[in-house]
C-alpha positions as CSV (number, residue, x, y, z in Angstrom):
1,M,0.2,-3.2,-43.2
2,E,3.6,-2.3,-41.9
3,A,2.5,-2.7,-38.3
4,L,1.0,-6.1,-39.1
5,E,4.2,-7.3,-40.6
6,K,6.2,-6.2,-37.5
7,S,3.7,-8.0,-35.4
8,Q,4.2,-11.2,-37.5
9,I,7.9,-10.9,-37.3
10,K,7.8,-10.6,-33.5
11,K,5.6,-13.7,-33.3
12,L,7.9,-15.6,-35.6
13,L,10.9,-14.8,-33.5
14,L,9.1,-16.0,-30.4
15,L,8.2,-19.2,-32.1
16,I,11.8,-19.7,-33.2
17,L,13.0,-19.1,-29.7
18,A,10.5,-21.6,-28.2
19,F,11.5,-24.1,-30.9
20,L,15.2,-23.8,-30.1
21,I,14.6,-24.1,-26.3
22,F,12.7,-27.4,-26.7
23,Y,15.0,-28.7,-29.5
24,F,18.2,-28.4,-27.4
25,M,16.5,-29.3,-24.1
26,P,18.2,-32.4,-22.7
27,E,16.2,-35.6,-22.1
28,N,17.2,-35.6,-18.5
29,L,15.8,-32.3,-17.3
30,G,17.6,-32.4,-13.9
31,R,17.7,-28.8,-12.5
32,V,15.2,-27.7,-15.1
33,S,12.6,-30.0,-13.6
34,T,13.5,-28.8,-10.1
35,G,13.1,-25.2,-11.3
36,L,9.7,-25.9,-12.8
37,D,8.6,-27.5,-9.5
38,E,9.8,-24.5,-7.6
39,A,8.0,-22.1,-10.0
40,V,4.7,-23.8,-9.4
41,L,5.3,-24.1,-5.6
42,M,6.4,-20.4,-5.4
43,M,3.3,-19.4,-7.3
44,S,1.2,-21.5,-4.9
45,D,2.8,-19.8,-1.9
46,Y,2.2,-16.4,-3.5
47,A,-1.4,-17.1,-4.2
48,R,-2.1,-18.2,-0.6
49,E,0.0,-15.6,1.2
50,H,-0.3,-12.4,-0.8
51,V,-3.2,-12.2,-3.2
52,L,-6.3,-12.1,-0.9
53,L,-5.0,-10.0,1.9
54,C,-2.3,-8.0,0.1
55,L,-3.0,-7.5,-3.5
56,V,-6.8,-7.3,-3.5
57,P,-6.9,-4.5,-0.8
58,A,-4.1,-2.7,-2.7
59,F,-6.1,-2.9,-6.0
60,F,-9.1,-1.4,-4.2
61,I,-7.0,1.4,-2.7
62,A,-5.5,2.1,-6.2
63,G,-9.0,2.2,-7.7
64,A,-10.2,4.6,-5.0
65,I,-7.3,6.9,-5.6
66,S,-8.1,6.9,-9.3
67,V,-11.8,7.7,-8.8
68,F,-12.2,9.7,-5.6
69,V,-8.9,11.5,-5.2
70,K,-8.7,14.4,-7.7
71,S,-5.5,15.2,-9.5
72,D,-5.2,18.7,-8.0
73,S,-5.1,17.2,-4.5
74,V,-2.2,14.8,-5.5
75,M,-0.4,17.6,-7.4
76,R,-0.7,19.9,-4.4
77,Y,1.3,17.6,-2.1
78,M,3.3,15.4,-4.5
79,G,3.3,17.2,-7.9
80,A,6.0,19.2,-9.6
81,A,4.9,22.5,-8.0
82,A,4.8,21.1,-4.5
83,P,7.6,22.1,-2.1
84,L,10.4,19.5,-2.3
85,V,10.4,18.8,1.4
86,V,6.6,18.2,1.4
87,A,6.5,16.1,-1.8
88,Y,9.3,13.8,-0.8
89,A,8.3,13.5,2.8
90,M,4.8,12.5,1.6
91,G,6.3,10.0,-0.7
92,A,8.6,8.4,1.8
93,I,6.4,8.5,4.8
94,S,3.2,7.3,3.1
95,G,5.1,4.4,1.6
96,T,6.7,3.5,5.0
97,V,3.3,3.4,6.7
98,L,2.0,0.6,4.4
99,A,4.9,-1.7,5.3
100,V,4.2,-4.1,2.4
101,C,6.2,-6.1,-0.1
102,S,7.4,-4.8,-3.5
103,C,4.4,-6.3,-5.3
104,T,1.7,-5.0,-3.0
105,V,2.8,-1.4,-3.2
106,L,2.7,-1.4,-7.0
107,P,-1.0,-0.8,-7.7
108,I,-1.0,2.1,-5.2
109,F,2.2,3.5,-6.9
110,V,0.4,3.3,-10.3
111,G,-2.6,5.0,-8.8
112,I,-0.9,8.1,-7.4
113,Y,1.4,8.4,-10.4
114,M,-1.6,8.4,-12.8
115,R,-3.4,11.0,-10.7
116,G,-0.6,13.6,-10.9
117,A,2.2,12.7,-8.4
118,G,5.6,13.8,-9.7
119,L,7.9,11.0,-10.8
120,G,10.4,11.7,-8.0
121,P,7.9,11.6,-5.0
122,A,6.2,8.6,-6.6
123,I,9.5,6.8,-6.9
124,A,10.2,7.7,-3.2
125,F,6.9,6.1,-2.3
126,L,7.6,3.0,-4.5
127,Y,11.0,2.4,-2.8
128,S,10.1,3.3,0.8
129,G,7.0,1.0,1.1
130,P,8.8,-2.3,1.0
131,A,12.3,-1.1,2.1
132,I,11.4,0.8,5.2
133,N,9.0,-0.4,7.9
134,V,9.1,-0.7,11.6
135,I,8.8,-4.4,11.9
136,A,11.4,-5.2,9.2
137,I,14.0,-2.8,10.8
138,T,13.3,-4.3,14.2
139,M,13.7,-7.8,13.0
140,T,16.9,-6.9,11.1
141,T,18.4,-5.3,14.3
142,R,17.5,-8.3,16.5
143,V,18.5,-11.1,14.2
144,L,21.3,-9.6,12.1
145,G,22.7,-7.1,14.6
146,F,22.2,-3.5,15.7
147,E,24.7,-2.0,13.3
148,I,23.2,-3.5,10.1
149,G,19.7,-2.6,11.3
150,V,20.7,1.0,11.7
151,A,22.6,1.0,8.4
152,R,19.5,-0.4,6.7
153,L,17.3,2.3,8.2
154,I,19.6,5.2,7.3
155,G,20.4,3.8,3.8
156,A,16.8,3.1,2.9
157,I,15.5,6.5,4.0
158,S,18.4,8.3,2.2
159,M,18.0,6.2,-1.0
160,S,14.3,6.8,-1.3
161,V,14.8,10.5,-1.5
162,I,18.1,10.6,-3.4
163,I,16.8,8.2,-6.1
164,G,13.6,10.1,-6.4
165,L,15.4,13.4,-6.9
166,I,17.7,11.9,-9.5
167,M,14.8,10.3,-11.4
168,A,13.0,13.6,-11.4
169,F,16.1,15.4,-12.8
170,L,16.8,12.8,-15.5
171,F,13.3,12.9,-16.9
172,R,12.4,16.5,-16.1
173,K,11.3,17.3,-19.7
174,E,9.0,14.4,-20.0
175,E,7.6,15.1,-16.5
176,K,6.9,18.8,-17.4
177,A,4.8,17.7,-20.3
178,R,3.0,15.1,-18.2
179,M,2.2,17.5,-15.4
180,E,0.8,20.1,-17.9
181,S,-1.7,17.4,-19.1
182,F,-3.0,17.1,-15.5
183,V,-3.7,20.9,-15.3
184,S,-6.2,20.6,-18.2
185,M,-7.7,17.5,-16.7
186,Q,-8.6,19.2,-13.4
187,K,-11.3,21.4,-15.1
188,D,-13.5,18.3,-15.7
189,E,-13.3,16.9,-12.2
190,E,-16.1,17.3,-9.7
191,P,-14.8,17.8,-6.1
192,I,-15.6,15.3,-3.4
193,A,-15.5,16.2,0.3
194,L,-12.0,15.4,1.6
195,W,-13.2,13.8,4.9
196,R,-15.1,11.2,2.9
197,I,-12.1,10.2,0.8
198,S,-9.8,10.2,3.8
199,L,-12.1,8.0,5.9
200,L,-12.5,5.4,3.1
201,I,-8.9,5.2,2.0
202,S,-7.5,5.3,5.6
203,S,-9.9,2.5,6.5
204,M,-8.6,0.4,3.6
205,V,-5.0,1.2,4.5
206,G,-5.7,0.2,8.1
207,F,-7.1,-3.2,6.9
208,L,-4.1,-3.7,4.7
209,I,-1.6,-3.0,7.5
210,F,-3.2,-5.1,10.2
211,A,-4.3,-8.0,8.0
212,N,-0.7,-8.4,7.0
213,F,0.9,-7.5,10.4
214,G,3.8,-9.9,10.8
215,H,5.0,-11.7,14.0
216,P,7.5,-9.3,15.7
217,G,8.8,-11.6,18.3
218,L,7.8,-12.0,22.0
219,E,10.4,-9.5,23.1
220,N,8.6,-6.6,21.4
221,G,5.8,-6.0,23.9
222,I,3.8,-3.3,22.1
223,L,4.2,-4.8,18.6
224,Y,3.4,-8.3,19.9
225,A,0.2,-6.9,21.5
226,I,-0.8,-5.4,18.2
227,F,0.0,-8.7,16.5
228,S,-2.2,-10.6,18.9
229,A,-5.1,-8.2,18.2
230,K,-4.5,-8.0,14.4
231,W,-7.7,-9.7,13.3
232,Y,-9.9,-7.6,15.6
233,L,-8.2,-4.4,14.2
234,A,-8.4,-5.6,10.6
235,G,-12.1,-6.5,11.1
236,F,-12.8,-3.1,12.5
237,F,-11.3,-1.4,9.5
238,L,-13.0,-3.7,7.1
239,I,-16.4,-2.8,8.6
240,T,-15.4,0.9,8.5
241,T,-14.5,0.6,4.8
242,T,-17.8,-1.1,3.9
243,L,-20.0,1.4,5.8
244,S,-18.1,4.5,4.6
245,A,-18.3,3.2,1.0
246,L,-22.1,2.5,1.2
247,L,-23.1,5.5,3.2
248,L,-20.9,8.3,1.8
249,F,-20.7,7.6,-2.0
250,N,-23.5,7.2,-4.6
251,K,-23.9,4.2,-6.8
252,K,-22.4,5.9,-9.8
253,L,-19.1,6.5,-8.0
254,L,-19.1,3.1,-6.5
255,G,-19.5,1.6,-9.9
256,E,-16.6,3.7,-11.3
257,W,-14.5,2.5,-8.3
258,I,-15.2,-1.2,-9.0
259,K,-14.4,-0.6,-12.7
260,S,-11.1,1.2,-11.9
261,T,-10.1,-1.6,-9.4
262,L,-10.8,-4.2,-12.1
263,D,-8.7,-2.2,-14.6
264,Y,-5.7,-2.2,-12.2
265,T,-6.2,-5.9,-11.5
266,L,-6.1,-6.9,-15.1
267,Q,-3.2,-4.6,-15.8
268,V,-0.9,-5.7,-12.9
269,T,-1.8,-9.3,-12.0
270,P,-0.7,-11.1,-15.2
271,L,2.8,-9.4,-15.1
272,L,3.1,-10.2,-11.4
273,F,2.3,-13.9,-11.9
274,I,4.7,-14.2,-14.8
275,G,7.4,-12.6,-12.7
276,V,6.8,-14.9,-9.7
277,L,6.9,-18.0,-11.9
278,T,10.2,-16.8,-13.5
279,A,11.7,-16.0,-10.1
280,G,10.7,-19.3,-8.7
281,F,12.1,-21.2,-11.8
282,L,15.5,-19.4,-11.6
283,L,16.0,-19.0,-7.8
284,G,13.3,-21.0,-6.0
285,R,11.7,-20.4,-2.7
286,P,13.8,-19.5,0.4
287,G,15.8,-22.5,1.4
288,H,15.0,-24.5,-1.8
289,E,17.1,-25.3,-4.8
290,A,16.0,-24.2,-8.3
291,L,17.7,-23.8,-11.7
292,I,20.5,-21.7,-10.3
293,P,22.3,-23.5,-7.5
294,S,22.3,-21.6,-4.2
295,A,25.9,-22.6,-3.7
296,W,26.9,-20.4,-6.6
297,I,25.2,-17.4,-5.0
298,E,26.7,-18.1,-1.6
299,G,30.2,-18.5,-3.1
300,L,30.0,-15.1,-4.8
301,L,28.9,-13.2,-1.8
302,G,31.9,-13.7,0.5
303,G,34.1,-10.8,1.5
304,N,33.5,-7.2,0.8
305,S,34.8,-6.7,-2.7
306,L,33.0,-4.4,-5.2
307,F,32.0,-7.4,-7.2
308,A,30.5,-9.2,-4.1
309,N,28.4,-6.1,-3.3
310,L,27.3,-5.6,-6.9
311,F,26.3,-9.2,-7.2
312,A,24.4,-9.0,-4.0
313,A,22.5,-5.9,-5.1
314,L,21.7,-7.5,-8.5
315,S,20.6,-10.7,-7.0
316,G,18.4,-8.9,-4.6
317,A,16.8,-6.8,-7.4
318,M,15.8,-10.0,-9.2
319,M,14.7,-12.2,-6.3
320,Y,11.2,-12.0,-4.8
321,F,11.1,-11.3,-1.1
322,A,7.8,-11.6,0.7
323,T,7.5,-9.1,3.6
324,L,10.1,-9.9,6.4
325,T,11.5,-13.0,4.6
326,E,14.6,-11.2,3.7
327,V,15.9,-11.4,7.3
328,P,16.0,-15.2,7.7
329,I,17.3,-15.5,4.2
330,L,20.2,-13.1,5.0
331,Q,20.8,-14.9,8.3
332,G,21.4,-18.2,6.4
333,L,23.6,-16.5,3.8
334,M,25.7,-14.8,6.4
335,G,26.1,-18.1,8.2
336,A,27.4,-19.5,4.9
337,G,30.1,-16.8,4.7
338,M,28.3,-13.8,3.2
339,G,30.1,-10.5,4.1
340,D,28.4,-7.7,6.0
341,G,28.6,-5.3,3.1
342,P,26.9,-7.6,0.6
343,A,24.3,-8.4,3.2
344,L,23.4,-4.7,3.5
345,A,23.5,-4.3,-0.3
346,L,21.0,-7.1,-0.6
347,L,18.8,-5.7,2.2
348,L,18.6,-2.3,0.4
349,A,17.9,-3.7,-3.1
350,G,16.0,-6.9,-2.4
351,P,12.7,-5.8,-0.6
352,A,12.3,-2.8,-2.9
353,L,12.7,-4.6,-6.2
354,S,11.9,-8.0,-7.7
355,L,11.5,-9.4,-11.2
356,P,7.6,-9.3,-10.8
357,S,7.7,-5.7,-9.7
358,I,10.1,-4.6,-12.5
359,L,7.7,-6.0,-15.1
360,V,4.8,-4.0,-13.6
361,I,6.8,-0.8,-13.2
362,S,7.8,-0.9,-16.8
363,K,4.1,-1.0,-17.8
364,A,3.4,2.1,-15.8
365,I,6.4,4.3,-16.5
366,K,7.9,2.6,-19.6
367,W,11.2,0.7,-19.8
368,K,13.6,3.7,-20.0
369,K,12.5,5.0,-16.6
370,T,12.3,1.5,-15.1
371,L,15.8,0.6,-16.1
372,A,17.0,3.9,-14.7
373,F,15.3,3.2,-11.4
374,V,16.6,-0.3,-11.2
375,G,20.1,0.9,-12.0
376,L,20.0,3.6,-9.3
377,V,18.8,1.1,-6.7
378,V,21.5,-1.4,-7.6
379,L,24.2,1.4,-7.7
380,F,23.4,3.0,-4.4
381,S,22.9,-0.4,-2.7
382,T,26.3,-1.5,-3.9
383,L,27.9,1.7,-2.7
384,A,26.2,1.5,0.7
385,G,27.4,-2.1,1.0
386,V,31.0,-1.3,0.2
387,I,31.1,1.6,2.7
388,F,29.5,-0.5,5.4
389,G,31.9,-3.4,4.8
390,M,34.9,-1.0,4.9
391,I,33.8,0.4,8.3
392,G,33.8,-3.2,9.6
393,F,31.7,-3.3,12.8
394,S,32.0,-7.1,13.2
């Protein structure tokens, strides 16, 4: 009865909040109307550009990890008992290989975390996927300058490991209890040949990488050649995925895989969509106005003060950046007077975090750990920006 009353109170408060919003809403909506338009248009862009080729493959990868990869395998390389160098190298490198946006990496992060990866290595994976990839670093160097490109690479690699280590230390007691639960779980798991799992998951990862391979520019010969052949490569990995699934796994396992994939989809997708709509309403698409005027943001990012760097990191943590879009956005902001330090701070915080991703992370690791992770990303992004701005290359 008490739980029911609390639920009723919560619903009543939400109703009161909704009433007050509509009661005090002006007749001339102005920027509110613009924000609503941007929310819908941003959701449309997200649905067209990221769902079919990014999220859907990521959900299938997460489902495969949950069903086919046994917890002892994950714990051996990324668990609490794994050597630190191995665990964090696995977290950072495997995240880097994917080269996806903050939302696409989420289902895979949830998958490895639920199968026994330690909090620290899983966080390193979560940060490194969107923050560190070859094309993004190359574009940053070419468009924004060699110095900021190198600073982004060094900062992102360092932060993925440092933040992971701090998270593991802060929540070491909870993690110890969680890892002990996986030890008892291993007794009920039937082993599957490693080469079968590796072939299936690597094929799906290959499709995810090449289907979303961005244009690197004509100057990058090798990368441009890969981009030109991306659909042939993606098609090859799609065929490999289909054949390996049908030929190497029985119907029972395939059914469990589909069910697990559906579970991840239903768990993650609503939160992502809510986050995208909210980000669009507040900040709009790149180059478009929404509720918060872009002039306000540009005016607060000049110079290299602590506040400018902190504001850049916070803004980046809330904004949604599709893969590689952070570079042209930064180019425009720097042209409007943004300092080098805040630019780096936004580069380090923006791709790794977003309002949609924060909502999903909180579902997987609860709000206390999520807020700690967000706080650490903002803190170290701010510090990196201040240091880079003080060095003053330009």
